[in-house]
C-alpha positions in Angstrom: 9.4 -24.1 -29.2 11.0 -25.5 -32.3 14.2 -23.8 -33.5 15.7 -24.4 -37.0 19.1 -26.0 -36.4 20.6 -24.8 -39.6 19.5 -21.3 -39.0 21.5 -21.0 -35.8 24.4 -23.5 -36.2 25.8 -21.7 -39.2 25.3 -18.0 -38.3 27.7 -15.7 -40.1 29.4 -13.5 -37.6 31.3 -10.4 -38.8 35.0 -10.2 -38.1 34.3 -7.3 -35.7 32.1 -9.5 -33.5 33.2 -9.9 -30.0 34.0 -13.2 -28.1 30.4 -13.6 -26.8 28.9 -13.3 -30.4 31.5 -15.9 -31.7 30.5 -18.3 -28.9 26.8 -17.9 -29.7 27.5 -18.5 -33.4 29.1 -21.9 -32.5 26.1 -23.0 -30.5 23.0 -24.9 -31.6 20.3 -22.9 -29.9 18.0 -26.0 -29.9 20.2 -26.9 -26.9 18.5 -24.1 -25.0 15.1 -25.9 -25.5 16.6 -29.2 -24.3 18.2 -27.4 -21.3 15.0 -25.8 -20.3 13.1 -29.1 -20.4 15.9 -30.9 -18.4 16.2 -28.3 -15.7 12.4 -27.9 -15.3 11.6 -31.6 -15.2 14.9 -32.8 -13.7 14.4 -36.0 -15.7 15.7 -37.1 -19.1 12.5 -39.2 -19.6 10.1 -36.4 -18.9 12.1 -33.9 -20.9 12.0 -36.3 -23.9 8.2 -36.7 -23.5 7.8 -32.9 -23.4 10.0 -32.4 -26.5 8.5 -35.3 -28.4 11.9 -36.9 -29.0 13.7 -40.0 -27.9 15.5 -40.4 -24.6 18.9 -41.1 -26.4 18.5 -37.7 -28.2 17.9 -35.9 -24.9 20.8 -37.8 -23.2 23.1 -36.7 -26.1 21.9 -33.1 -25.6 22.7 -33.4 -21.9 26.2 -34.6 -22.6 26.8 -31.6 -24.9 25.4 -29.2 -22.3 27.6 -30.7 -19.6 30.6 -30.1 -21.8 29.6 -26.6 -22.6 29.0 -25.6 -19.0 31.7 -27.8 -17.4 29.1 -28.9 -14.9 26.9 -32.0 -14.4 23.7 -30.0 -14.2 21.8 -33.1 -13.1 23.1 -35.9 -10.9 21.5 -39.0 -9.4 20.5 -39.4 -5.8 19.0 -42.8 -5.3 16.2 -43.1 -7.9 15.9 -39.4 -8.5 17.8 -36.7 -10.2 18.7 -33.4 -8.6 20.1 -30.1 -10.0 23.5 -28.8 -9.2 23.7 -25.2 -8.0 24.3 -24.1 -11.6 21.3 -26.2 -12.7 19.1 -24.4 -10.2 20.3 -21.0 -11.4 19.7 -22.0 -15.1 16.1 -23.2 -14.2 15.4 -19.6 -13.4 17.1 -18.2 -16.5 16.0 -20.5 -19.3 12.4 -19.4 -19.5 13.5 -15.8 -19.8 15.9 -16.7 -22.6 13.3 -18.8 -24.4 10.7 -16.1 -24.2 13.1 -13.5 -25.5 14.0 -15.6 -28.5 10.3 -16.4 -29.2 9.4 -12.7 -29.1 12.3 -11.8 -31.4 11.3 -14.3 -34.1 7.6 -13.5 -33.8 8.4 -9.8 -34.6 7.0 -8.3 -37.7 8.0 -5.2 -39.7 4.8 -3.5 -38.8 2.3 -4.0 -36.0 -1.3 -3.9 -37.1 -3.4 -3.4 -34.0 -6.7 -4.1 -35.7 -5.5 -7.6 -36.9 -3.5 -8.8 -33.9 -4.8 -12.1 -32.4 -2.5 -11.9 -29.4 -3.6 -12.8 -25.9 -2.5 -10.0 -23.5 -2.1 -11.1 -19.9 -2.0 -9.0 -16.7 -1.4 -10.3 -13.2 -3.7 -8.1 -11.1 -5.5 -8.0 -7.8 -9.2 -8.0 -7.3 -8.9 -4.4 -6.2 -7.3 -3.2 -9.4 -9.5 -5.4 -11.5 -12.6 -3.9 -9.9 -11.3 -0.4 -10.6 -9.8 -0.9 -14.0 -10.7 -4.2 -15.5 -13.8 -3.2 -17.4 -12.3 0.0 -18.8 -9.0 -1.7 -19.8 -10.8 -4.5 -21.5 -13.1 -2.1 -23.4 -10.2 0.1 -24.5 -8.1 -2.7 -25.6 -10.7 -4.7 -27.4 -12.2 -1.6 -29.0 -8.9 -1.0 -30.7 -7.8 -4.6 -31.2 -11.1 -6.6 -31.6 -9.4 -9.9 -32.4 -7.2 -9.8 -29.3 -7.9 -11.4 -26.0 -7.1 -10.3 -22.4 -6.4 -12.6 -19.6 -6.5 -11.3 -16.0 -4.5 -13.5 -13.7 -5.1 -13.1 -9.9 -2.2 -12.0 -7.8 -0.9 -14.3 -5.2 2.0 -14.0 -2.7 3.9 -16.6 -4.7 3.6 -15.0 -8.1 4.4 -11.6 -6.7 7.5 -12.9 -5.0 8.6 -14.5 -8.4 7.7 -11.4 -10.3 10.6 -11.5 -12.8 10.0 -15.1 -13.7 6.2 -14.7 -13.8 6.6 -11.7 -16.1 8.3 -13.8 -18.7 4.9 -15.4 -19.3 2.6 -12.5 -18.4 2.8 -9.0 -20.0 2.2 -6.9 -16.9 1.8 -7.1 -13.1 -0.3 -4.4 -11.5 0.7 -4.2 -7.8 1.6 -1.4 -5.4 5.1 -0.3 -4.7 6.7 -2.3 -2.0 6.4 -5.8 -3.5 8.5 -5.6 -6.7 11.9 -4.1 -7.3 14.5 -3.8 -10.0 12.0 -4.1 -12.9 10.7 -1.4 -15.3 7.5 0.2 -14.1 5.1 3.1 -14.4 3.0 4.6 -11.7 -0.7 4.4 -12.4 -2.7 6.1 -9.6 -2.7 6.7 -5.8 -5.3 5.8 -3.2 -5.7 6.4 0.5 -6.3 3.7 3.1 -9.5 3.4 5.1 -10.6 1.4 8.2 -13.9 -0.4 7.5 -16.3 -1.8 10.2 -19.9 -2.6 10.8 -22.1 0.5 11.2 -23.3 -0.8 14.5 -19.8 -1.1 15.8 -19.2 1.0 19.0 -16.5 2.9 17.1 -18.5 3.4 14.0 -19.7 7.0 14.7 -16.3 8.6 15.5 -14.0 6.1 13.9 -11.4 3.9 15.5 -8.7 5.1 17.8 -5.1 4.0 17.8 -5.9 1.7 20.8 -8.7 0.2 18.7 -6.2 -0.7 16.0 -4.1 -2.5 18.6 -6.9 -4.3 20.5 -9.8 -5.0 18.0 -9.8 -8.2 15.9 -8.9 -7.8 12.3 -9.8 -9.1 8.9 -6.5 -9.0 7.1 -5.8 -9.3 3.3 -2.6 -10.9 2.0 -1.3 -11.7 5.5 1.7 -14.0 5.8 5.3 -14.0 6.8 6.4 -13.0 3.3 3.5 -10.9 2.1 1.1 -8.2 3.5 -0.3 -4.9 2.3 2.0 -1.9 2.4 -0.3 -0.3 5.0 -0.2 -3.3 7.3 3.6 -3.2 7.2 3.5 0.5 8.1 1.3 -0.3 11.1 3.9 -2.8 12.3 6.7 -0.2 11.9 4.6 2.1 14.2 4.4 -0.7 16.9 0.8 -1.8 16.0 0.5 -5.5 15.3 -3.0 -6.2 14.0 -4.7 -9.1 15.8 -5.5 -11.3 12.7 -8.7 -13.1 13.4 -9.6 -13.8 9.8 -7.2 -13.8 6.8 -8.4 -13.6 3.2 -6.7 -13.2 -0.2 -9.1 -10.7 -1.8 -10.6 -7.4 -0.8 -14.0 -8.3 -2.3 -14.4 -10.9 0.5 -13.9 -8.3 3.3 -17.6 -7.1 3.6 -19.2 -10.4 4.7 -16.3 -11.0 7.1 -16.6 -7.6 8.8 -20.4 -7.3 8.8 -22.3 -8.2 12.0 -19.0 -8.4 13.9 -16.6 -6.3 16.0 -13.8 -6.9 13.4 -12.2 -4.1 11.4 -10.3 -4.2 8.2 -7.9 -2.0 6.2 -8.8 -1.4 2.5 -8.0 1.0 -0.3 -10.5 3.8 -0.1 -11.8 3.5 -3.6 -12.6 -0.1 -3.0 -15.3 0.9 -0.5 -17.4 2.4 -3.3 -17.9 -1.1 -4.7 -18.9 -2.8 -1.4 -22.7 -3.6 -1.4 -24.7 -1.3 0.9 -26.6 -4.3 2.1 -23.6 -5.2 4.3 -24.1 -2.0 6.4 -20.5 -1.0 6.6 -18.8 2.4 7.3 -15.3 3.6 6.4 -13.1 6.0 8.3 -9.6 7.4 7.8 -6.9 5.6 9.8 -6.1 7.3 13.1 -2.5 6.5 12.4 -0.9 8.3 9.4 -0.4 5.9 6.5 1.4 6.7 3.3 -0.9 6.5 0.2 -1.0 3.3 -1.8 0.8 3.9 -5.1 -0.4 1.4 -7.7 2.1 0.7 -10.5 2.4 -1.7 -13.5 5.6 -3.7 -13.8 7.1 -5.6 -16.8 10.1 -7.6 -17.8 12.8 -5.5 -19.6 12.9 -8.0 -22.5 9.5 -6.5 -23.6 10.5 -2.9 -23.2 10.5 -2.1 -26.9 8.0 -4.7 -28.2 5.3 -2.8 -30.2 2.4 -4.9 -28.9 3.6 -4.6 -25.3 4.0 -0.8 -25.6 0.4 -0.7 -27.0 -0.9 -2.6 -23.9 1.0 -0.3 -21.5 -0.4 2.8 -23.3 -3.9 1.4 -22.9 -3.4 0.9 -19.2 -1.9 4.3 -18.7 -4.8 6.0 -20.6 -7.3 4.1 -18.6 -5.7 5.3 -15.3 -5.6 8.9 -16.5 -9.3 8.7 -17.2 -9.8 7.3 -13.7 -7.9 10.2 -12.2 -9.9 12.7 -14.2 -13.2 11.2 -13.1 -12.1 11.1 -9.4 -11.1 14.7 -9.6 -14.5 15.6 -11.1 -16.4 13.8 -8.3 -14.4 15.9 -5.7 
């Protein structure tokens, strides 16, 4: 990101401006670009390569940054550089600041949906993509034909770093229980179901609570730091699923359950998309589980951006149509 030095180094600040504004007016915001490169790469050489400038220029920027923060930011340990605690904190903050500046100066007086060429990005599970992906894409591209939509698969890592990930992606669609302290809007609810092979001994009547404790499981998103909300509820009720197979997507559950005595826990609507050839059946859980509440989350820096609001409206309308169609089927 290139920032015009003159544009920022000589900002006129009204007499009524507070101390923070006066400090900003005295800064060359190109230092933010250098700071980001330095803390991300932890190397003057690699930062210079990224920025396309000389190493002496980056070293000079680092000296200015050290004076500003009163901190070394980077220090040598043998042949490598490491970040100070402040440097580690800034590595998290700089992408957010840069993205905010980029969005501000990319703003236009009017937003013409039909002419936008923006790429909209949504971090989303295979479950939500299966339910909503086609409809969201059709609604967005039908209104903004020159735009593009990128669907990024959810992983335990990007969900745990939601705030940082959402500086680069517009939305994250995940249930409540994973992300906190970010703006969000609820999209729809779903119940949980236990799925098993139709020849399973418990297939006719459905599993019992003892079955949940004793049968082998196919678990989705199972790790020390991530699991489905329903799996966490089972543990709170003293049921620790015996994880025989672990997978990262709901769409891979059918072949892992078919022709076995394994069971799995899935959102009920997902079962509609499982091929009948696998010969599976679904039953309500014998243990009461709270519904899955799917929501979309975003970074507050995009709260009032017109194109971002347009995308959120598209997603909300799509989910409202999904709710209507589900009610009609009932």
